[in-house]
N, C-alpha and C positions, 0 to 999 in steps of 0.2 A: 835639713841643710845638705847641699850637694857639694861634694869634693871631687875635683877632676885632676888627674895627674897626666901630663902630656910630655912625651919625649919629642923634642924638636929636631928637625932635620937640617943639619948644617950644610947639606948640599942644596938646600932651597934658598934662593936669593931673598925671598920675603922673610924667611925665618932669620937669616943673617942680619937683615935690616932691622928687624924687631929686637934682636938680641943686642944691637948696638945703640938702641934708643928706646928708653922705657915709654915715652909718649907714643911711639909707633906701636909698641907691643900692646899698650892699652887700647889704641885705636883698632887694632886687629881683633882683640878679644871682645870689644863692644859689639861687634857684628853678631855675636852669638847670644846677646842679651837684649837686642832690640825687638820688641814685640810687634810694633807697627811704625811706619815711617814718620807718623805725626806724634809719636810718643817718646819720652825719654827712655833710655835703656834701664833695665833692672840693675840695682846695685850689685857689685861683686868686688872681691879682693883677689889679688894674685901675688905670687912670689916666684922669683927665679932662684932655684937652688943650685949650688955648686955640684956638678956631676962627678961621679967617681971616675978615676983615671981610665981613659979609653972609651967612656960612655957618652952618649949625647946629652946636651943640656936638658934639665927637667923643669917644667913649669907646673906650679900648683895653683889651681883656681877654685875659689870658694864662693858660693852664692846661696841665697835662700830660694831664688827662683830656678827653675830648670833651664839649663842652657840649651840652645838649639845649635849643636855643633855641626849639623848638616850644612849650615850656611858656610862655615869655613871649609868643610870638605869639598864644596862646590867651587868656592872662590879662590882658595889657595890649597889645592888638593895634596900637594907634597910638603906642606908646611910642617906637619907633624908625622912622626914615625909610628907612634903608638899612643893610645888614649885609654885611660881607665877611670871610670866614674863610680862613686859609691855614695850612699846616703848615711848620715849619722845625726843623732840628736844629743848634743852634749849634756843637756839637762837630765836625760834618761840614763846616760852611760856613766857620768861622773858622780862622785859621792864626796860628802864632807870628810876631810882628814885623809883622803887618798893622796899618795905620792904620785907625782906625774913628772914626765919629761916634757920639755917645751923647746920650740924653735920659733924665732921671729926675726925678721929683717925690718927695721923701722928707722924713723927719723928723730933722733934725740935732739931736742931743742930747748931753748929757754927764751923768755921774752924779757927784753931789757929796753927801757926808754921807748916802749911801744913798738919795738921791732923784734921779730922772731929770728933768733940766731941759732945756728947749728953748734952742737957740742962735739969737739974733736978729740979732746983728751979722754983716754980710756977711763980714768977715774971718774970724770964727769958723766960719761956715758953709763957707767955702772950705777952711779948714784941716781941718774935719771930713771933707769929701768927698775931699780929697786923701789922708787916712789910709785912708778906705774903699776908694779905688781901688787902693791897693797890695795890700790883703787880697783884692781881687776880681780880681787878675791883670792889672791895667792899669798902664801906666807912661807917662812923657813926656806928662803931662796938660796940656791947654790948656782952661781952665775958665771958664765964665761963670755967674753967678747971675742967672737970667732974671727970676724973681719970688720974693718972700718974703711970706707972708701967714699970718694966723690962720685956722685951720680948726676949725670947731665941729661936733661930732657930738652929736645929741640922743638920749639914751637914753630909750626908752619902756617896754621890758619891765622890770618890777621897779623902775622909777623910778631914782633916783640922779642925781647931778649931770651936767651936760653935760661932754663930753670936749673939751678945748681943746688943740690941738697947733700947733707951728710947722711950716709946710709950705713948702719951698724947691724951686724948679725949677732944675735944673742942666742945662746943655748944653755940648758942647765936643768936642774931639778927643783921642784917646789912641792908644797903641800896645799891642798885645796882648803881654803877657809870659808868660802861662800860660793856655792855652785851657781846660783842665779846670777850673781855679779860676774862670775867668770864666763858664763854662757853669753851674757850681754857683750862682754869684751871681745870674745871670739867672733860674735856675729858682726859687730860694728867695726872691728879692727882697732889698733892702738896707734896713736900719734897722727902726724900729718903726712902729706904727700902720698896718699894711698893710690892715686892715679899712676904713680911711678913704681908700683909694685912693692909698696911698703905697708906694714901694719897687720899682715895676716899672721895670727897667732896659732901655731900648731901645737896640739896637746895630745899626749898618749900616756896611758897608765905605765908607771915604772915597773920594770920586770923584777 
């Protein structure tokens, strides 16, 4: 699995455009995962993290396939300030009963009367992620809802209404109950609206 951390350049108009619209951000990132013009792009997840004060925005990108970042270097050369890439295999690194710290920005929802609805109350968001954590191989959850906001993606191809979703950032500690299940959740992401930068679960061993 490949993880790439990118510092975005606020002085670049393309970066500012992408920061303002998650659909545009996804469209830019897709260029690094297209193997051929007649084939779909390789799947990937991404997340925009809040920067530290005075630092540029940070973008995290995760994929099973290797990204071709040289495409973006040519097409939008000043889009990123710095890029770091590393490989990791969760199933080799993680162990049953280990304590871990996690971060994820995702779309907490519930289906009622055939419609998927966003959950806006913090108590409902917490309950949603607590349920998700069990199916993702985590237990003994210590959870914080760091941010909760409206996320708007503006469709341009074919028109159509803007896409509006609830985006909540969760952080906390947990214990690994099932490594294989957790690895699968990390690989596929959690929840809906992944094109809008949601669902990427970051895991690290607790210090």
